[in-house]
C-alpha positions in Angstrom: 10.0 26.5 -4.3 11.4 22.8 -4.4 8.7 20.1 -4.1 10.0 19.4 -0.5 10.0 23.0 0.5 6.2 22.7 -1.3 5.4 19.6 1.0 6.7 21.4 4.3 4.9 24.5 3.6 1.4 22.7 2.6 -0.9 23.6 5.2 -4.6 22.0 6.1 -6.3 24.8 8.0 -9.7 25.1 9.7 -10.0 28.8 8.7 -10.6 30.6 5.6 -10.1 34.8 4.8 -13.4 34.8 2.8 -11.6 36.5 0.1 -12.2 35.0 -3.7 -10.0 33.2 -5.5 -8.1 33.8 -8.8 -10.2 30.6 -11.1 -7.1 30.7 -13.0 -4.9 29.3 -10.1 -7.8 26.8 -9.4 -7.8 25.3 -13.0 -4.2 25.3 -13.0 -4.1 22.8 -9.7 -6.8 21.0 -11.6 -4.1 20.8 -14.8 -1.9 19.1 -12.6 -3.7 16.7 -10.8 -4.8 16.0 -14.7 -1.3 14.9 -15.7 -1.4 12.6 -12.7 -0.3 9.1 -13.1 -3.0 6.6 -13.1 -3.3 2.6 -13.4 -4.1 1.6 -17.0 -4.4 5.5 -17.6 -7.6 5.4 -16.4 -7.4 8.7 -15.1 -10.5 8.1 -12.1 -10.1 11.3 -11.0 -13.8 13.4 -10.9 -14.2 17.2 -10.2 -16.9 19.3 -9.5 -15.7 22.7 -8.9 -17.8 25.9 -7.1 -16.7 29.4 -6.5 -17.6 31.9 -3.2 -20.7 33.9 -4.3 -22.0 30.8 -6.8 -25.2 28.7 -6.1 -23.1 25.7 -6.8 -21.0 26.7 -3.4 -24.0 26.9 -0.9 -25.3 23.4 -3.0 -21.8 21.1 -2.1 -21.3 23.3 1.2 -24.7 22.0 2.3 -23.6 18.5 2.1 -21.0 18.8 4.3 -21.8 17.8 8.1 -22.1 21.0 10.4 -18.4 20.8 12.1 -17.1 21.4 8.3 -19.6 23.9 7.2 -18.6 26.3 9.9 -15.0 26.5 8.2 -15.3 25.5 4.8 -17.9 28.7 4.5 -14.9 31.5 4.4 -13.3 29.2 1.5 -12.9 30.9 -1.6 -14.3 27.3 -3.5 -15.0 24.0 -2.8 -13.9 21.1 -5.1 -15.9 18.1 -4.7 -14.0 14.8 -5.6 -14.9 11.8 -6.8 -13.2 8.3 -8.5 -14.4 6.7 -11.2 -14.1 2.8 -10.1 -14.6 1.4 -13.4 -11.5 0.7 -16.1 -13.1 2.1 -19.2 -11.0 -0.2 -21.4 -12.5 -3.1 -19.9 -15.0 -2.3 -17.7 -14.0 -3.8 -15.0 -13.3 -2.7 -11.3 -10.2 -0.4 -11.2 -8.8 -1.7 -7.8 -6.6 1.4 -8.1 -9.1 4.4 -8.4 -9.0 5.1 -4.5 -5.1 5.6 -5.1 -5.2 7.2 -8.4 -7.5 9.7 -7.4 -5.3 10.7 -3.8 -2.5 11.2 -6.2 -4.1 13.4 -8.2 -5.7 15.5 -5.5 -2.3 15.1 -3.6 -0.6 17.1 -6.6 -3.0 19.5 -6.7 -3.1 20.8 -3.2 0.6 21.0 -3.6 -0.1 23.5 -6.8 -2.5 25.3 -4.7 0.3 25.7 -2.1 2.9 27.0 -4.8 -0.2 29.9 -5.8 -0.2 30.8 -2.2 -3.5 29.4 -1.6 -4.3 26.8 1.5 -6.8 23.9 1.3 -8.1 21.4 3.2 -10.1 18.0 2.7 -13.1 16.8 4.4 -14.3 13.3 4.7 -17.3 14.9 6.6 -20.0 15.2 4.4 -23.4 13.5 2.9 -22.3 11.3 0.2 -25.9 10.5 -0.6 -26.6 13.9 -1.2 -23.9 14.6 -2.8 -24.0 11.9 -5.4 -27.9 13.0 -5.9 -26.9 16.8 -6.3 -24.8 15.6 -9.4 -26.5 12.9 -10.6 -23.7 10.5 -10.5 -24.3 6.8 -10.9 -23.1 4.0 -8.8 -19.8 3.9 -9.9 -18.8 7.2 -9.3 -17.9 7.3 -5.7 -18.0 10.8 -3.8 -14.5 10.7 -1.7 -14.1 13.9 -0.4 -15.0 18.0 -0.5 -11.9 20.0 -0.7 -12.1 23.8 0.7 -9.4 26.1 -1.3 -8.6 29.8 0.3 -6.6 32.1 1.4 -5.4 32.2 5.4 -6.9 34.7 7.7 -4.3 37.1 8.8 -2.6 36.4 11.5 -3.6 32.9 11.5 -0.4 30.7 12.8 0.8 27.5 10.8 1.6 24.8 13.8 4.6 22.5 12.9 4.0 19.3 10.9 3.3 16.6 13.1 4.7 13.6 11.3 6.0 10.1 11.5 10.0 9.7 10.7 10.6 8.1 7.5 12.2 4.9 9.5 8.7 4.6 11.4 7.1 4.3 7.9 9.6 2.1 6.6 9.1 -2.0 6.4 11.4 -4.5 5.3 10.6 -8.2 3.9 11.7 -10.9 6.3 13.5 -13.9 5.0 13.7 -17.0 6.7 
């Protein structure tokens, strides 16, 4: 499958079938994320992974807002996504950290799609509780939870509702 086909197939469901997923599939997706490019090669992404049936799964799930918990509880795994916001080489603020993490997670989601898995990010979670759970310092910022699993039988994947390319392209105005 081409990269374009993976992007076209990727879907963010609010339903999973509750079945376990292979650790190797998640580890492969994390490896794809690890190899992503980043500003100053700082690699700001940080992850915590918990598979269904593990105590950490319930602990991560408990940080989600109720509306997200209802569909996340049937995921095969949850990945907590964070950004290290300091450049390791200089100690200065990494202003591109969120961009780098976004690139890594986007690559990870395409790898999960290639493995036949679905994923859905949830920004609705208690960041303070999450940071406390992991003992994070102020330089590591919680960004989202990523639920991973298989779609329920009969789940229909809706068509993509995306802006056209011309709507997204800007031009430089010269006087």
